C-alpha positions in Angstrom: 113.0 123.3 83.4 112.4 120.0 81.5 114.8 117.1 82.2 115.4 113.6 81.0 113.5 110.7 82.5 116.1 108.4 84.2 115.5 104.7 84.5 117.6 102.0 86.1 116.9 98.4 85.0 118.0 95.8 87.5 118.0 92.2 86.2 120.1 89.0 86.1 121.9 87.9 82.9 119.0 85.6 81.9 116.9 88.6 81.1 119.0 90.3 78.5 116.3 90.3 75.9 113.8 91.8 78.4 116.2 94.6 79.1 116.3 95.4 75.4 112.5 95.3 75.3 112.4 98.1 78.0 114.5 100.3 75.8 112.2 99.6 72.8 109.1 100.3 75.0 110.5 103.7 75.9 111.4 104.5 72.3 107.9 103.6 71.2 106.1 105.8 73.8 103.8 108.2 71.9 105.5 111.3 73.3 108.8 113.0 72.6 110.7 112.1 75.7 114.4 112.5 76.7 115.3 109.4 78.5 118.4 107.6 79.8 118.5 104.0 80.8 121.2 102.5 83.0 121.5 98.8 84.0 123.0 96.2 86.4 126.7 96.0 85.6 128.0 92.9 83.9 130.1 90.5 85.9 133.5 92.0 86.7 132.4 95.6 86.0 132.5 98.0 89.0 129.4 98.4 91.1 129.7 101.9 92.3 128.6 103.6 89.1 125.5 101.5 89.0 124.6 102.4 92.6 125.2 106.1 91.8 122.8 105.7 88.8 120.2 104.2 91.1 120.5 107.1 93.5 120.0 109.5 90.6 117.2 107.7 88.7 113.5 108.5 88.6 112.3 105.0 88.2 113.9 101.7 89.3 112.7 98.7 87.2 113.3 95.2 88.6 113.0 92.2 86.4 113.1 88.7 87.9 113.3 85.5 85.9 114.9 82.2 86.9 117.3 83.4 89.5 118.4 86.3 91.7 122.0 87.2 91.4 124.4 89.7 92.9 124.2 92.7 92.8 120.4 92.9 92.2 119.5 92.6 95.9 121.9 95.5 96.7 120.5 97.5 93.9 116.9 97.1 95.3 118.1 98.1 98.8 119.7 101.2 97.3 116.5 102.1 95.4 114.4 101.7 98.5 116.7 103.6 100.8 116.7 106.5 98.3 112.9 106.5 97.9 112.8 105.6 94.2 109.6 104.5 92.4 110.0 100.7 92.1 108.4 98.8 89.3 108.8 95.0 89.8 108.1 92.5 87.0 108.1 88.8 87.3 108.7 86.6 84.3 106.1 83.8 84.3 106.3 80.3 82.9 109.9 79.8 84.1 111.2 77.7 86.9 112.8 79.7 89.7 115.6 78.8 92.0 114.9 78.6 95.7 116.8 81.9 96.1 114.5 83.6 93.5 111.4 82.2 95.2 112.5 83.5 98.6 113.4 86.9 97.1 109.9 87.3 95.5 108.3 86.3 98.8 110.6 88.3 101.2 110.9 91.7 99.4 107.4 92.7 100.0 107.1 94.0 96.5 103.9 94.0 94.4 105.2 91.9 91.5 103.6 92.4 88.1 103.7 89.1 86.1 104.4 89.0 82.4 104.4 86.1 80.0 105.9 87.6 76.8 108.1 90.4 75.6 105.1 92.1 74.1 103.2 92.0 77.4 106.3 93.4 79.2 106.5 96.2 76.7 102.8 97.1 77.2 103.2 97.0 81.0 106.3 99.2 81.0 104.7 101.7 78.7 101.6 102.0 80.9 103.7 102.3 84.1 105.9 105.0 82.5 103.0 106.9 81.1 101.5 107.1 84.6 104.9 108.3 85.9 105.2 110.9 83.2 101.7 112.2 83.8 102.4 112.5 87.5 105.4 114.7 86.7 103.8 116.5 83.7 106.0 119.3 82.5 109.1 118.0 84.2 110.5 115.7 81.4 111.7 116.6 78.0 
């Protein structure tokens, strides 16, 4: 039975535009695809629904720009503990805080750099196309 592709986008508040680009990238995929996208909660919003969304997602997308902020680290831990596909993207040409530099170094992730919104859109589309092909027939 076909199901929706479920994404979770984890990012700090400095990457709001990039989160929107991911939604546009999914909408522009050249296939008819049911998809739901959840995201890091805004400051003051409860965390539990986001962690549940990560446990139930197919693909966990991590965006890092200038800084790493709570609860992004916990979101990554949850994704890893539940065996999710992790796509990690690193915004280039931005200065990073010491915490963000340590996070990129210490996570052990293979970071994919991007310089522009258009480049991020292309990278997301390619990564999701691979994921869809791997699960051919599962998503609608």
